[in-house]
N, C-alpha and C positions, 0 to 999 in steps of 0.2 A: 502859770500850770502846776498843779497839784504834783505831787510826788509818784501818787495813783495813775495819773494821767500819763505821767514820762514811764513810769513800767509798763505801760498799757502800749505806750509805742512802743517802745522797746521791744516787745513782745511783736509784736506785728512785725514789725520791721524783721524782727530775726526768723518769721517763720515765711516771710516771702524769699529774703534771700537765700533760705538755705533748701527749702521747695526749687528755685532757681537752680541751686549748685548741680541738685539732685537731676533735675532735667539734663543740664549739659552732662554730667556725668553719662546717664543713659544714651544719649546719643553716641559718646564716645563706645561704650558696653554696644553698643547695635553694629559698631563699625561704619558710621555714616561718616566717619573723620577719617577714615583709612584705618589698618590695622586689623587686627581679629576683633569679630565679635565676641562676645562672651563663652556662646556655643563654641567656637573655636580656638579660645584660649586656653592658656596652660595645657597646652598638650591635649586639649580635649575631655580635658577631668570634668565638662559641664554638659558632655552633646548629651544627646536624647539615647544614645547606646553604651554608653561608658559604663553605668552602674547599675545596681538593681534596684534601685530607688530614682533612677531617673525617670523624670515624666516623660511622655512623646511634646516632640515640639510645640504642636500649639496650645498646650497648656501655656505657656508662657506669654500668649495674647493675653491674659490677665493684665499683666504688667502696665498696659495699655489704658486699660479702665482706672487703674490703682495711680498711674501718674494725671491722669484725668481727672481724678478725684482731687490732689494735692494740689493742684496748680488752680483747682477750682476753689477750694478751701483757703488756699494761701490768698488768693486777690478779694474773696468773700470777707474774711475776717479782717482784711487790711480798711474796708470798705468804714468811713469814719461813726455810723451808727451803731456797727458791730464792738467798736472798740472793749466798752466795759461792758459786756457782757462775761457772766459766770461761767458760762462753758468754755467760753475760748480762754479764758483765764486756769480754767481746770485743764486742756489739753494742749492749747497755743504749743508750750514748749515740749512736748511732746513727739507734736506730731514734726517740729522742729527738730528736736534730737532725733528722730526715726530719720528725718529724709538726707540728713550729715551723715548717719551711720551706711543709708544706701546708699550713696557716693561712694563712702570710703570700700566698703564691700566691693563695689565694681573696680574700683582703680586695685584690690587688693587682689582680684580675680585677673585683669588684666597686665598685672607685675608679676603672676605665677606665684602668687602668694595664697597658696590654699589654704593651709592650715592658718594661717592670721583670718582668711576668709571665715571660716568657720568660728573663731571668736569672737567677729564682728557681727555676725549673722547672731549670734546665740545673744548679744547684748543688746541687738536688735530686736529681738523675741522679747526680752527682758523688757524692754523699752512699753513696746506695743502690748505685751499685756498689761503694764502699769497705768498705759492710759485710757485701755479699752476696761480697767477696773473705776477708770476717775468717770469716763461716759457712762457706766451701768450705776455709778450713785448718783446720777441728775436725771430729770424725769423725762421719758422720752418723747413726751408732749413736745410740740413744737411748731416752728415753720418746716415746710418741705423740703429746704434749703440747712437745715439744723438737721432734720435726719438723714438726708442723704449725704452731705457732706461733713458731719462729725458722724455720726451711728455708721452710716454705712459704708464711706472711705476707710474709717480705722478698721471698721470690721472685715472688710475686704483683704484689706493691707495683714492683719494681725493670722486673718485666716490661710491666707499665702503664705505668709513668710512661716509660721506654724511647719508645713508641709517642705518647702525650701530648707529649714534648717535640718530636718532631716535627709535629705537629697545631697547637702553640704559636707554632711558627716559624711555620707557616704562617698563624694566624690574625694574627700581628703584621705579615705584609708584606702582606698584602691588606688589612689596616685600612689602613696607609698609604698604597695606589692599585699597588699591585706585581703589573698584571693576572694576571700567569702562574698567581698562587696562587689566584685566585678564578675561574681560567674552563679549559677543557679545549684544549690535551691537559695541561697542567698538567705540563710538562717539569721545571722547578726541584722539582716535587713529589715527583716521581718521585726525582730522584736526592737529595733529602733521606730519603725510606722508604727508598732501598738504603742511608744512612748507616745511618738505627735500625736496618735487619735484621742489618747489619754489628754490632752492638753487642750484638743479640740471637742472633747467632752464636756471637761471643765468649764472651757468659754461657751459652749453651748448650754451649759445648766446655769450658771453664774448671767449671766447677760439674757437670754431667751432672746436673742436680735438673730434674723436670718443673714444677714452679710457676712459674719467670719465660718457660720456651719455651712454655707455656700462655696465660700473661695477655699475653705478646708476638703471640702468634700471633692469640688472641681480637681485640684490637685489631687486627688489620691485616686480619682477615676481615671484621669492621665496615666499615672503610675500602673497603673493597671492592663490599661491599652498599649503600652509602651513593652510592660512584660508578657503580656500576651502575643503582639504583633511584633517585636524587634527583640533581637539577643543584646542582652542575655538576657534567654526566657528564664522567668521565675513564675511559676504558675502559684506557689504558697504565696509569693507578695503579692502577685497581682488576685487573687483569692480574698486575701489580708485586707486588701486595701479596698476592694468593693464593700466587704463588710464593716468596715469601720466607716465607710461613705454614708452608708444604708442609717447604722449607727448616729451617728452626728444630725444628720438629716431629722432621724427618727425623733431624736432628744431634744434637738430646738424646735421642733413642731410638739412634743408634749409639753414643753416650758412654755411655747406661745400660747398655748391652748389653755394652760392651768392658770397665767397670767390675765387673757382677756376673759375667762369666768367668774374674776374675782377669786380666786380661792388662796390668793397668796399676800396679804396684807402686809407681812413683815417685808415680802419681796420688792410691794411695790414703796413701802416706808425705804428700804434701801437705795432705790432706785431715784429717794430725794424728796418722797412727798410725806408728807408729816399724817398723823392718826386723821387728824382733820379733813385733810383730802382725799384718805382712802375710805374714810366714811361718808364724804360727797360723792365718790363716784361709784359706791355699793347702792347711796338711795335714788 
């Protein structure tokens, strides 16, 4: 067995083990094994009514889709025929790191370490952004499995964590007693939400993919629902969230249209296609 084959095997095992670990941590975080779940842990700091950036409870159902995608990816990339595929080599360790960080984040919350949880989720956001950029450097054409389990899963994961990081910041600062994060009108929360929106707009424009835009917009809309329907009521936050969600979807749609119209040869090349490939697509 060559050194490259050994490296591929190690990567595939690491991905499988870290994803398995994240699923176990998620089961603990759900309260399935007893004890408080995430929404009840840390004194309710992450409850749907805890801060001005807390999404309504149903928003978190997206985790089921993300975890399903992670498990499917971990199993798929472990198939021998996938071992040496360039896209797995490009994103495999990023997926593994994100799974490990997610498990650590859950353990931090359950241990009431809210400040540490914010540090972890910011590192997680950085890992996912880096992995997403690597995804964007590769051609989007491929099998359905590749499009769904690489582009789709990583995109959803990144889009949701972009919103979750903002909510985590609000949870931490509200927990230490800064009232502006737990009471209306929540001006600091609004500014933080705009920051998260800028990250989402960057990923929408850089990647031209629907998954991160959909996940970010999902989170933003449920923040709006929470701030209109539940205490603490924060209409400014809710309105900002709706505007940002619309902008992210519109920019993603514009980028997708621009690419499919063949008007972005540089973008196609950046996704991994050379000049000959671009010319062939246009012919």
